[in-house]
N, C-alpha and C positions, 0 to 999 in steps of 0.2 A: 600590665592588666594582660589577663589571660585571653586569648585569639583563639576562633577556630578557623582550621585554614583545611585540614583533611575531614571527611566525613565518610564514613561507611554506611551504605545503606541495604537492609534487608526486607527482600519482599518488592523488590523493584518493578515486577511484571505484573500485580494483582491490580485490584480497581483503583487504589489511590497511588500505589508505586510510582506509576509514570508521572501522575502529575507533581510528585513530590520532586522527582528526580529532575523534571525540567525548571522546576524552581531553586532547586539548589545549582544547576549550571549555569542557571542566569545570574544568579548571586556570585558567582565566579568562585564557587568552593569546588575543591579537588575531589572528586567522588569515586568512591569504589563500591561497586553492588557486589555484594554475597550472593551467588548461586550455586545450587546444589553441584556437586561433582558429576559429568556425565549432561547436564542441560545445556541447551546450545538458545541463547536468547538472542535478539536481534535489539542492540544497543548503542546507541549516539559514540560517534568513534572516540570524542574526550573522554569516555568514564572506562576508567580501571577495573578490569573485573577478578574477581578471588574465586575460586573454585573451593566449597568448603564442604565438610560432611559435619551437618547438623548435628549428627549425634555424637559428636566428639569435641569434649571442651577444649582440646589440645589443637586441634584444627581451627576452629573458630578464633581462638586467643592468637594462634599465628597470624590468620588472614585478617586481624584486624590490630597486629602490634602497628604502632607508629599513628595509628589514627586519633584524631582529636576528639570525635565524636561518632555514635552510632544512632543511626533512627530506623528503627522497627515498624514496618508495615507488615509482619505476618499477621494472618489470620486466626481467627479463636481458638481453631482446632491446635494449633500449632504452640498451644501454652507450654508444654514443657521445652521446646525447643526456646522459645524468647527466653524462659528461667536461664537457660543454658547460655544463651546468646548475652543475657546478664551479668551471669559470672565469669564468661569472659572476658567482657569489656573491662570487668575490675582488674582480673587479671593481667589484661595488658594497658591498664593506666591510661583508658580513655578517660577524659576531662567530662565529659555529657553525655547521658543516655536520654534518649526520647523512646518510650515504648508504644507499642499499638494501642494508644488508647483511643485518639480520634472520634470521638461520638457524643454518647449522652453523659450528663454531668455527674459521672461515678463519684464524685465527692459529695454527692447529696445524700444523705443517709436511707431514704426509701429507695434511689436510683441501686446504690450498692447491694442491698439486701434482696434484689432482682437476681434470680440463679442463672441468668445471661450474662453475668457480670462478675462471677465469683473468681474466674481466671483473672481479670484483670485486676479485681481487690487484692488476690494474691501477689501478682507481679506488684503491684504499690508496696505492697508491705515488704516484699524482696527490694525492692529500690531504696525503702528508708532503712534498712537495716543497712545494704552497702553503702549508703550515705553514711552512715553513722561508725562506718567502720573502717572504710577507704577512702581515695582521694575521689571518689566518683561522684557524680552530681546527677539530676534529674529533670527533666520538665513534662507534664502532662498535660498533653494539649485536648481542652474540650472544644466539639465547636459543632455540637448537635447534629441531627440529620446530614447525610451530603445533599445538596439540594439538585444539582444538575442530574448528578448519577441516580439519585433518589426517583426524580421524576421519570428519566429515562427506561428503568426499568420496571414503572409503574409502581413503585412502593409508595413513595409520595403521594402521587395522582399519577394517573393511567390517563394521559394522553389519546393515545391509540383506540383506547376502550370508551374513549369518552365519559369516564368515570372518577370519582371521587369519594374517599372515605372523611365524614365531618364527625371527627369523634367528639363527644359528649355535643354534640351541636355545631361542634365546628369552630367557635368564638375564642379559645384560649388561644394564646400567644407563644410562640416555640422561636427559639433561633434557629437558623441555617444555613451552609457555607457550602459552596462550592469546592469543588477538587483542587482546582488553581488556588485559590485563597487559603486552603489548607496546607498547600506546598509553600505560599507564600510565610504562612505562621511558623514553620519550622524552619526556614530562612532566619526569619526574625528571631526568631529563640536565639540561634546558634550567633546572630550579630549582639544580643542582649544579655549575656550569659549571667551577670550577677544579679540582674532586676528578673531573671526568671528561674534562678535556682531551687532548686527542690521545694516546688511548688507547683500546681495548675494554672496554665493560662486559659483565658476563654476569649474565642473569637467567633464572630459570625459574619456573615454578608449582609445578615436581613434579618430582621422580627415580623413573623406574620402570622396570620391563622389559614385555618383551611378555608374558610369562608372565604377569604381575601382571594388564596390562589385558585380559589373553585372559580371566582369571576373572571380571573386570568385565563385560566385554562376555558372557560366556556368560549371567551373571545377568541379565543385562539385558533379554536377548531369550529368555529362558526361555519367556515364553508366545506366542513367536511360532513360525510354522511352520520346521519344518526343523531337521537337527541341525546343533550348532557345531562348524565346521572348523579346525582347526589346520594349516597349511601350513609343513613345517620347510624355510627357504630358505638357501642358502650364500652368504654374503657374498661369497668369493672367488668361486664362479662368476658372481656378478653382476658384478662387477668385470671377470673375464676376459670376459665377454660384452658390457659395456661396450665395451669397447677394443676388440675384434672388431667390434662394429658400428661404432664411430669410423674405424676403418682401411677401411671400405668406400668404393670411389670416389664414391658417394650416401647416403651415412649414413642412416639415420631417426632424427631426434631422440628419437622414444620409444623406441628401442632402446637408446638410450644415457645422456639425462638420468638420468631415473629409477635407474637402476642405481646411478650417482655419488651421487646424494642419499642413497640409501638405505645407501650404505658410508659415508657420511661421518656420518650418524646412528647406524646400528647394528653400523658394523664397528668391529675391535679398536684400538685407538691412536689414532684419529681425533677424540679431546678430546671428544666431545658430551657426556659426563657430567663437568658442571660442579662440582666437588666445592668450589670456593669462587665465590661470585656477590658481587653489588653489591646484592641485595633488598634489605639493610638502608639503605643509603645512598640507595635511589630510591625506597624507601617500599615495597616490594614484599612481603606477607605471601604465604609459601608455602601452596599446599593443604594440608587436612588429610584423611585416608582418606576421610571421610566427604563430603566435597565433590566430591572427586574422581569418587566413585561416585554421586554426584547428578548430574554433569555427563555421565556416561555414560548415565544412566537417561534423562535429558532427551533427549540426542541419537539415543538408542534409540526414541523415542515415533515 
């Protein structure tokens, strides 16, 4: 049976990368971090570092030669780099490629049609093509919004400002996952190669509504100055505003990216409530109500 021992990680110093690196090390994988030539990052002593030229297929292929798997957390702006990394993985005979998916359910037809996910859909197509013509296999990981990070930066809920957006009233259920659990999902995939081969896996820490989250946020910030505020936001209006901005001669990315991301998470029919997950397969335990409340309390401090 094929096993994974050596893992190359691209994007180890971004928002998600450190959490994935941490969980890979805890799962006893031998990790090599790919980093741009000339960069200098502080990484754990037990991590190998490979300096690469992301513009060079040969440089990437040489760096990941001998690796069993490649995990990418490269940002959406690095689409061309991720395609090159994928080709390098196939050239180096890597067994498993996990692309920088980690978010909304892009296997859902409505979500896949949103312009912010066009590059992810292209990567998926390239993965399928490589899987059919080489020994490379892949896994997509869908986890919904980053729960802890999303609250910390005010995207899911703004605890510092004591505000939250209730999309279409805030009663729609959605799946959400912490950074650490996404890291556990990556390790779980690499420990269950056959069961996760050439498909998407779905994981979450919790399923909740914005109204439920609002109640927890209001309680956690009760002793802080100011009143708790709920804003009713129409997903349809966000969607229409996003397209209106995108159609401008020089669109402002801030005027459409977040509109479409929020549509994919909280809109009706976009598949971000995962009714069936791979949590059990990947050894992921859902949060209890008490654990969710504790997370909110910690983030509110």
